[in-house]
Every structure is written in structure tokens, then in C-alpha cells.
Legacy VTK file of the C-alpha trace (Angstrom):
# vtk DataFile Version 3.0
C-alpha trace
ASCII
DATASET POLYDATA
POINTS 77 float
0.006 0.144 0.009
0.915 3.606 -0.831
0.439 6.260 1.841
0.861 10.043 1.068
0.721 12.937 3.719
-2.794 13.638 3.916
-4.364 10.775 1.926
-5.791 7.752 3.031
-3.840 4.443 1.644
-4.260 3.540 -1.592
-4.593 0.088 -2.668
-3.095 -0.842 -6.074
-4.963 -4.152 -6.755
-8.344 -2.754 -6.580
-7.065 -0.417 -9.177
-5.313 -2.682 -11.408
-8.421 -5.234 -11.051
-10.727 -2.310 -11.929
-8.943 -1.251 -15.069
-8.596 -4.816 -16.159
-12.332 -5.405 -15.858
-12.990 -2.434 -18.218
-10.165 -3.785 -20.929
-12.024 -6.763 -20.627
-15.382 -5.875 -20.959
-13.844 -3.608 -24.169
-12.663 -6.393 -25.692
-15.964 -8.309 -25.208
-17.873 -5.483 -26.808
-15.567 -5.768 -29.751
-15.873 -9.090 -29.941
-19.687 -9.075 -30.382
-19.734 -5.980 -32.513
-19.911 -6.620 -36.084
-17.350 -3.749 -36.613
-14.722 -5.629 -34.647
-15.134 -8.378 -37.621
-13.944 -5.913 -40.402
-10.843 -4.963 -38.001
-10.176 -8.843 -37.843
-10.538 -9.545 -41.314
-8.410 -6.482 -42.288
-5.928 -7.619 -39.676
-5.835 -11.215 -41.472
-5.387 -9.795 -45.087
-2.454 -7.423 -43.771
-0.867 -10.450 -41.972
-1.090 -12.698 -45.653
0.321 -9.793 -47.665
2.940 -9.207 -45.425
3.933 -13.010 -45.788
3.887 -12.817 -49.462
5.653 -9.654 -49.840
8.706 -10.795 -47.112
8.425 -13.993 -49.220
9.036 -12.340 -52.342
11.451 -9.867 -51.364
13.557 -12.894 -49.963
13.323 -14.490 -53.234
14.191 -11.765 -55.083
16.610 -10.836 -53.262
18.756 -13.961 -53.104
18.466 -14.245 -57.056
19.393 -10.705 -57.286
22.398 -11.217 -55.059
23.502 -14.596 -57.948
22.783 -12.135 -60.807
24.946 -9.279 -59.376
27.715 -11.800 -58.511
27.625 -13.423 -62.260
27.595 -10.025 -63.778
30.590 -8.977 -61.371
32.717 -12.207 -62.036
32.252 -12.010 -66.010
33.180 -8.376 -66.058
36.283 -9.066 -64.159
37.312 -11.851 -66.754
LINES 1 78
77 0 1 2 3 4 5 6 7 8 9 10 11 12 13 14 15 16 17 18 19 20 21 22 23 24 25 26 27 28 29 30 31 32 33 34 35 36 37 38 39 40 41 42 43 44 45 46 47 48 49 50 51 52 53 54 55 56 57 58 59 60 61 62 63 64 65 66 67 68 69 70 71 72 73 74 75 76
């Protein structure tokens, strides 16, 4: 417990529980609300797009490195 001059003792645990219950209630509202489903669908689409982009960049990056290496070796000959 925290005490300050001229203040009653403060119970931090009760404050955290109250804040936690507000967060849980808000999550439940979003879960029940159909607009929340739109947000979840956009999040899934964004995740899929990111996986595709990252995979493509890695594939192109390694192939581009091979091409530049071959060109560099041909120029030195």
C-alpha cells in the first residue's frame, strides 16, 4: 500500500483489477460488435499480404545477389 501525507492508503491491486475489468469488457464489446469483425478481417488480410511480400523480397533478393555476382565475375574476366 502507498500512503501519502493527508491521503488515505491506496490499494493498487483494486485499481489494476478495475482497469483490467474495463479492458475485458471492451474486448467483449468489440468481439460482439460486427465492426470488430471487419477489423479482424483486415488484420488477417494484412498478415497474409506481409507474408507474401516478405517471401517475394527474400526470393528476389537472393536471386538478384546471384545475378550481380555472375555479372561481377564476368566483368573481371
